C-alpha positions as CSV (number, residue, x, y, z in Angstrom):
1,X,6.6,21.3,-2.7
2,X,7.8,17.8,-1.7
3,X,10.9,16.8,-3.7
4,X,10.8,13.2,-5.0
5,X,13.6,11.3,-6.7
6,X,13.4,8.0,-8.7
7,X,16.6,6.5,-9.9
8,X,18.0,3.2,-11.1
9,X,21.2,1.2,-10.4
10,X,22.0,-2.1,-12.1
11,X,18.7,-3.5,-13.4
12,X,16.3,-3.5,-16.3
13,X,14.4,-0.2,-15.5
14,X,11.2,-2.3,-15.4
15,X,10.1,-0.9,-12.1
16,X,10.6,2.7,-13.2
17,X,8.6,1.9,-16.4
18,X,5.8,0.5,-14.2
19,X,5.8,3.7,-12.2
20,X,5.4,5.7,-15.4
21,X,2.5,3.4,-16.2
22,X,0.6,4.8,-13.2
23,X,-0.9,7.3,-15.7
24,X,-3.8,9.2,-14.1
25,X,-2.4,8.6,-10.6
26,X,0.9,10.0,-11.7
27,X,-0.7,13.1,-13.2
28,X,-2.4,13.7,-9.8
29,X,0.9,13.3,-8.0
30,X,2.4,15.9,-10.2
31,X,0.1,18.5,-8.6
32,X,1.4,17.5,-5.1
33,X,5.1,16.6,-5.6
34,X,8.0,17.7,-7.7
35,X,9.8,14.8,-9.4
36,X,13.1,16.6,-9.0
37,X,15.2,13.6,-10.0
38,X,13.9,11.1,-12.5
39,X,16.5,10.5,-15.2
40,X,14.4,7.9,-17.1
41,X,11.5,10.4,-17.5
42,X,13.1,13.9,-17.6
43,X,16.2,15.7,-18.5
44,X,18.3,17.8,-16.2
45,X,20.4,17.3,-13.1
46,X,19.4,17.8,-9.5
47,X,21.9,18.0,-6.6
48,X,19.7,19.2,-3.8
49,X,18.0,17.4,-0.9
50,X,15.1,15.0,-1.5
51,X,12.2,14.4,0.7
52,X,11.5,11.0,-0.8
53,X,13.8,8.7,-2.9
54,X,12.9,5.5,-4.7
55,X,15.8,3.4,-5.9
56,X,15.5,0.5,-8.3
57,X,18.2,-2.1,-9.1
58,X,21.0,-3.9,-7.3
59,X,24.3,-2.6,-6.2
60,X,26.7,-4.3,-8.6
61,X,29.5,-1.8,-9.3
62,X,31.4,0.7,-7.3
63,X,29.7,3.4,-9.4
64,X,26.4,2.1,-8.1
65,X,27.7,2.2,-4.5
66,X,29.0,5.7,-4.8
67,X,25.8,6.9,-6.3
68,X,23.7,5.2,-3.6
69,X,25.8,6.6,-0.8
70,X,25.6,10.1,-2.2
71,X,21.8,9.9,-2.7
72,X,21.2,8.4,0.8
73,X,22.9,11.5,2.3
74,X,20.5,13.8,0.5
75,X,17.3,11.8,1.0
76,X,15.1,12.0,4.1
77,X,13.3,8.7,3.2
78,X,14.7,6.0,1.0
79,X,12.5,3.3,-0.5
80,X,13.9,0.2,-2.2
81,X,11.8,-0.5,-5.3
82,X,11.7,-3.9,-6.8
83,X,13.3,-7.2,-5.9
84,X,16.7,-6.2,-7.2
85,X,16.9,-3.4,-4.8
86,X,15.3,-5.4,-2.0
87,X,17.1,-8.7,-2.3
88,X,19.7,-8.5,-5.0
89,X,17.3,-9.8,-7.6
90,X,17.7,-12.3,-10.4
91,X,21.3,-11.4,-10.9
92,X,22.2,-12.4,-7.3
93,X,20.6,-15.9,-7.4
94,X,24.0,-17.6,-7.9
95,X,26.1,-15.4,-5.6
96,X,26.8,-18.3,-3.3
97,X,27.7,-20.8,-6.1
98,X,30.8,-19.2,-7.7
99,X,33.5,-16.6,-7.0
100,X,33.3,-13.2,-8.7
101,X,36.3,-13.8,-10.9
102,X,34.8,-17.1,-12.2
103,X,31.6,-15.3,-13.0
104,X,33.4,-12.5,-14.9
105,X,35.5,-14.9,-16.9
106,X,32.5,-17.0,-17.8
107,X,30.6,-13.9,-19.1
108,X,33.3,-11.7,-20.6
109,X,36.1,-14.2,-21.2
110,X,38.6,-12.2,-19.2
111,X,39.0,-10.8,-15.7
112,X,40.3,-7.3,-16.5
113,X,37.4,-4.9,-17.0
114,X,37.4,-1.0,-17.3
115,X,35.3,-0.7,-14.2
116,X,35.2,-2.2,-10.7
117,X,32.4,-4.4,-9.7
118,X,31.3,-7.0,-7.1
119,X,28.5,-9.5,-6.7
120,X,25.0,-8.0,-7.0
121,X,23.7,-6.9,-3.6
122,X,20.6,-5.3,-2.1
123,X,20.6,-1.6,-1.1
124,X,20.4,-2.5,2.6
125,X,23.9,-4.0,2.4
126,X,25.2,-0.5,2.1
127,X,22.7,2.1,3.4
128,X,19.7,2.3,5.7
129,X,16.5,1.6,3.8
130,X,13.3,2.9,5.3
131,X,10.8,0.9,3.3
132,X,10.8,-2.0,0.9
133,X,8.5,-2.4,-2.2
134,X,9.5,-5.8,-3.7
135,X,8.2,-7.3,-7.0
136,X,9.4,-7.8,-10.5
137,X,8.3,-5.3,-11.4
138,X,7.0,-3.4,-8.4
139,X,3.2,-3.2,-8.2
140,X,2.1,0.3,-9.3
141,X,-0.8,0.4,-6.9
142,X,1.5,-0.2,-4.0
143,X,3.8,2.6,-5.3
144,X,0.9,5.0,-5.4
145,X,-0.3,3.9,-2.0
146,X,3.2,4.4,-0.5
147,X,3.6,7.9,-1.9
148,X,0.1,8.9,-0.7
149,X,0.8,7.4,2.8
150,X,4.1,9.2,3.2
151,X,2.7,12.5,1.9
152,X,0.1,12.2,4.7
153,X,2.6,11.3,7.4
154,X,1.5,7.7,7.6
155,X,3.8,4.7,7.5
156,X,2.8,2.4,4.6
157,X,2.0,-1.1,5.7
158,X,1.7,-4.2,3.6
159,X,1.0,-7.5,5.5
160,X,3.3,-10.2,4.4
161,X,0.7,-12.8,3.7
162,X,1.4,-15.7,1.3
163,X,0.3,-15.6,-2.3
164,X,-2.0,-18.6,-1.4
165,X,-4.1,-16.1,0.5
166,X,-4.8,-14.1,-2.6
167,X,-5.5,-17.3,-4.6
168,X,-8.1,-18.2,-2.1
169,X,-9.7,-14.8,-2.3
170,X,-9.7,-15.0,-6.1
171,X,-10.9,-18.6,-6.0
172,X,-8.0,-19.8,-8.1
173,X,-7.5,-23.5,-8.2
174,X,-4.4,-24.6,-6.3
175,X,-1.7,-25.4,-8.9
176,X,0.4,-27.4,-6.5
177,X,-2.5,-29.9,-6.1
178,X,-2.5,-30.1,-9.9
179,X,1.3,-30.9,-9.9
180,X,2.5,-27.5,-11.1
181,X,5.6,-26.1,-9.3
182,X,4.4,-23.0,-7.4
183,X,6.0,-20.9,-4.7
184,X,2.7,-19.5,-3.4
185,X,2.9,-21.0,0.1
186,X,6.2,-19.2,0.9
187,X,5.9,-16.0,-1.3
188,X,4.9,-12.5,-0.3
189,X,1.5,-11.5,-1.6
190,X,0.4,-8.1,-2.8
191,X,0.5,-8.7,-6.6
192,X,-3.1,-10.0,-6.8
193,X,-1.8,-13.5,-7.9
194,X,-2.1,-12.8,-11.7
195,X,0.3,-15.6,-12.6
196,X,-1.6,-18.4,-10.8
197,X,-4.9,-17.1,-12.2
198,X,-3.4,-17.8,-15.7
199,X,-2.3,-21.3,-14.6
200,X,1.4,-20.3,-14.2
201,X,3.0,-21.3,-10.9
202,X,4.1,-18.4,-8.6
203,X,7.8,-17.6,-9.2
204,X,8.3,-15.8,-5.9
205,X,9.2,-12.5,-7.4
206,X,8.2,-10.6,-4.3
207,X,10.4,-12.6,-1.9
208,X,9.3,-14.3,1.3
209,X,6.0,-14.0,3.2
210,X,6.2,-13.9,7.0
211,X,7.5,-17.2,8.5
212,X,8.1,-19.1,5.3
213,X,8.8,-22.8,5.6
214,X,11.4,-23.3,2.9
215,X,12.2,-26.9,3.7
216,X,8.5,-27.9,3.5
217,X,8.3,-26.0,0.2
218,X,11.3,-27.9,-1.1
219,X,9.6,-31.1,-0.1
220,X,6.4,-30.2,-2.0
221,X,8.4,-29.3,-5.1
222,X,10.4,-32.5,-5.1
223,X,7.1,-34.5,-4.7
224,X,6.0,-32.8,-7.9
225,X,8.9,-33.9,-10.0
226,X,11.7,-31.4,-9.4
227,X,15.1,-32.6,-8.2
228,X,16.1,-31.2,-4.8
229,X,18.8,-29.1,-6.5
230,X,16.4,-27.7,-9.1
231,X,13.8,-26.9,-6.4
232,X,16.5,-24.9,-4.5
233,X,17.4,-23.0,-7.7
234,X,13.7,-22.4,-8.4
235,X,13.3,-20.7,-5.0
236,X,16.5,-18.7,-5.3
237,X,15.7,-17.0,-8.6
238,X,14.3,-13.7,-7.2
239,X,15.4,-14.0,-3.5
240,X,19.1,-13.4,-4.1
241,X,21.2,-13.3,-0.9
242,X,18.1,-13.6,1.3
243,X,17.6,-17.3,0.6
244,X,19.6,-19.8,2.7
245,X,19.0,-23.6,2.8
246,X,20.9,-26.7,3.8
247,X,23.6,-28.0,1.5
248,X,22.5,-29.3,-1.9
249,X,24.3,-32.6,-1.2
250,X,21.5,-33.4,1.3
251,X,18.2,-34.8,0.2
252,X,14.9,-33.0,0.9
253,X,13.3,-32.4,4.3
C-alpha cells in the first residue's frame, strides 16, 4: 500500500486541519493509502520510506531544517502544503525589513534563546520540492485531486489564473471598482474566490498568478486610498520572500 506522510514545521497546523476536514474523501483514501506518518491525527512513530510526503509550515528553526532534510531523504515525492511551506508565509512578510537579532529582541526581549533559529523560509530554500499547493489554508479539494492524480501516475496541474477569473465566473462584482483594496488581479486562483463573494478584498493568500504586474497593482491600490508603503505591505502579507518591489522611498508606478 502507498505510504503517505503529512507533517508540520513552524505554522498553525491549519492546513493539516483542512486535510482532516476532507471527511468522506479522506475515508475513501484510507482504503487506498496508508497514512504512515501523520502526528496531528495519529499516535506512533514511522521511520521508513514514504511514497508521498506533504509538509506544512515554514522552516524557521534548525530543528525544522533537520526534520525536513531527513524526511526529504525518505520521501519519493514531496509536496509543499500551504503558503508557509510554499513562500515562507505570513511570518516571512517582514524578512527584508529587519535583522534576525532585532526581530528576536523585539518579541522576546533578549537575543539568547534555548534553540537556534533563522528567518522563516519556504521549503524550497533547503530541499527539492516536487509540487506546490499554496493557500491559507490549502484548498482541500486540491489536496484530494493531488493525491488522486499522483496515485494514478498523473502529474497534478493547476493553471495559475488570477482570482479575477474566478470572480468573473461567479459573477462577483469587482471590488476594486467599488474602491475596496483587492489583490485579485495578481493573485493565484483556485480557491473559488470566497472572500470576494462576501465583499472582502482578496488578500493574496495563494501567492502570485502567472505574470503578475505588481507595479500596476500597487498603482491601483494607491488610487484607492492606500499609501505606497501600506500597499506594498498589503501585497507582502502572504508572499513572504517571493515578493520583490522597488524601494519604498519611491512613489508608485
